[in-house]
N, C-alpha and C positions, 0 to 999 in steps of 0.2 A: 893348532898352528895359526899364528896370525897371518892373515892374507895381506899380500902386498898390493899397494894401490896400483891400479892400471895406469900406464903412462897415457898422458893426454897429448893429442896432436896440437902443436902450437897454433894451428889454424882450425877453427871449428867446422870449416867447409871442406875438411879432408884435403887440405893443401891447395885448394882452388881459391885464388884471391877474389874478393868481391870487387867487381869492376863493371861499370856500365858499358864498357866496350866489348864484353864477352858476348858471344852469340851473333856477331856480325856475319852476314851471309857472303856468298861468293858473288863478286861483281863481274861486269863485263870485261873490265881491264884485267881481272885475275884470270879469266878464261882465255884472254889473249896471250898472256904469259904461258899458260898451260898449253895452248895451241902451238906456240913456237917451240917449246921444249919437246912436245910430243912429235912434231915433224922432225926434229933433229934426231930423236931416238929411232923413229921408224926408218929414216934414211941410213943412219949409221949401223943399225943392227938388223936391217932387213926385217923388221917386226911387223906383225899384224896389228892393226889398230881397231879396237872395238869402239868405234865412234858412235855414240848414242845420238848425236845431233844429226847424223846423216844416214846411218845404215837403216834400211827399211825394217829390219827385225825389231827396231825400237817401237814401231807402231804395229807391226804384224802380231806381236805377242798379245797385244791388247785387243786387236781386231779379231784375231782367231781364238783367243782364250778368255781374257778378262771380260770382255763385252758379252759373249755368250754365257759365261758363268753367272754374271750379274743378272742378265735377262732371265735365265733359268730359275734362279732363286726368287726373283720377283714374281714370276709366273706362279711358282709354287705357293707363295704368300697369298696371291689373289685367289687361287684355287681354294685355299683353306678359308679365306674370307667368304667366298661364295657358298661353301658348304655350311658355314656357321649361319649365314643369312637364311639358307634354305631350312635349316633345322629350327630357327627361330621364326620362320614365316614372315621375315621382314620384307617390307615392300620398298626399302631404300634403294636408291640407284647405287650400283656398284662403283667403287672408287676406281679411278683410272690406274692403269698398271704402273705407269711412271710419268711424272710431269717434267722433270728437269734433271740435268746432270751438270755439276760444276767441278772444275779442276784447276788447281794452281799450276800454271804452265812453267816448265823448265825447258826441256828439249821439245816438248809438244807431243811426244810419243803416246803418252797415256790418253791425253785429250783427243788427239786425232783418231787413234785406233778405236776407242770406245764410242766416240761421237759418230763416227762413220757407221759402225755396227748398229748403233741404236736407231739412227735415221733411216736405215735400210729395212727396218721391221715394218710389217704390214700396218698401214694406217698410222704410222708413227707421227706424232706431233710433239715429240720430246724437244724441249728447249735445251741447248748446250751452251753454257756460259763459261768463259775464260775468267780465271781468278788471278789477280795481280796484287803485289804490295801497294798500299795506297800512296806511298812516296815514290813509286817507280812505275807508273802507269804508262808503259811504252806501247803495249799492244792495242789499247783502247784508242781509236783515232780521235775521239772527242777530247781526250786528255793530252795526247801526244802532239796534237796540231795547235795547241793554244800557246806554245812557246813559254810554258811556265816551267822554270827550272826545278820547282818543287816536285814536279812529276817524273824527274829523272835522278832520283837520289839512290845511288848504288849501295849506300851503306845501311840498307834495311837489315833486319834480323832474320827474315823468313828464309831459311835455307832451302835450296832445292829449286829456285826459280827466281824470276825478277832480275834477269841478267842484263837488262838494258839492251836487249835485242828486239828489233822491230819484226813484224810478221814476215816480211820478205827476207830476213836474216835467219829464219827457222826453216830449213829445208824440208822437214817432214810434212809441213802444211802444204807443200807444193809438189810432193812426189807424184809421179804419174799414176800410181795405184790409188792415190787419194783423190785425184782430180778426174779420174776416168768416169765418164758418163755424167759430168756436172757442167754447169755454165759458169763456174766460179772464175773470177779474175785473179790469177795467182799472185800477182805482184802489186795489187791495189790494196793498201792498208785499210780501205774503207769497206771491203767486202770479202767474206770467205763463207762459203755455203754451210760450213759446219758450226760457225759462230753465230749464235742468236743474241748474245749480249756479253757484257763485261761487268765484272764485279771487282771491288777492291777491298782489301783487309788491312788494317793497321798492324804494326808489330804487337802492340798490347792486345788487340783482339785475338790474334793468332795464338799468343802465349797463354792468355787466360782461358781460351777455349780448349787448348791442348791439356792444361791442368785440369779443367772441369771434366774432360773426357776421362782422364785418369782416375779422378776422385769418384765420379758418379757412375761411370760405365765400366770401369776396369780396362779401358782401352788406352794403352801406353804408346802414344804416337809422338811424332816430331813437330816441328814448326809448321810444315806445309799441311799436315793432317789437321792441325788446328785451324789453319787458314781455310781449308776446304769446308769444315763443318760450320765455321763462322760465316762463310759466304752462303752456304745453304740456309742458315737461319735468317739471313737478310732476305732471301727470296721468299721464304715462308712467311716472314713478318709483313713484307711490303706488297705481296701478291696472294693474299689468303684465298681469294676466289678462284684464281687460275692455277695456282701451284699448291699442291698439298703433299706431294711426295717427291723427294730429291735424292738422287744417287750421289754419293761421295766416295772417294778412295782414301783409306788410311795408308799413306805412302810408305812409311817405314816405322821401325821401333823407336821408342824414345831412348834406348840405351846409348845411342851415339851422341846424345845431347845432355848427358848427366853433368858434364863440366861447363855447360853454358847456362845463361840466366833463364832458360826455359824451365829448368827444374831446381836451380840453385839461386837463391835470392840473397 
C-alpha cells in the first residue's frame, strides 16, 4: 500500500512566527498593570493574594530550605574531596567550601533568603552578587546614578527579573527578619549588608549560556538560569585567585520558553 505523504506545517517553526520581538520580558510598567488588576480582584472577590514581592514566605522558603540544602550538598562534596586527598597523600591546601553566590533578582526572595543563610555560617566569607540585565541596571548604584537612559531599558529579554525596581522598591530586602541584627541602611541604595557586588548580563549572553547548558550539561533552563551561569562565569574569569567556586540557581524549566527566541531561532 502506497504511503500517504505527511502533511507539512505551513510554518517550519510549528506555527510560531520568527520575530525579533519574541522573548521580551516583563517590565515595570507591566507589573503596575498587574498590580492594579490584582488589587481590584482582591477587593471585589475578597480573595487571598499570594504576593511574592511582599510576603515573607518568598524568602523564608530559601532561608529555611534552599540555602541549607545547597550548603549540605557542598559540604558533602568537600568531604569527598578531603577523603580523596587523604587517599592520595596529597599535601595540597583544601579548596574553600564556597566562594560566591550569584542570583538574577526578580522579587529578591531567592537572593535574600540564600544570601542571609550563607552569611550566617561559621567563618563565612562568601560573596553574594546581584545579577541584572545589562540594559536595565537599576539595583547597581554605580549604574543607576549616572543618569544613563541605556541603563533603564525595560525591553530586555531576560524574563524573571530586571523589573526597573530600585532596591528600596523591593520590600523583601528590608523585611525585619532580614535586617534583624545588622547595621544595614534599608533605604540607601548604596548599601545593603547582603550585597557584595553587582553583575550584569546581556540578552545574548543569557540566551547563549542557556542553550549551552542544554547542549553540554543536559540542563534545560530558562533565561534567568542562563543569566546566573553567565554571571558566575564572569566572576570565575575575572577573579581566578579569589573565586574558584560559585553557587547558582537554575530557576525553572525551559518548557515555558519553547515559543520564545530562547530556543526558537
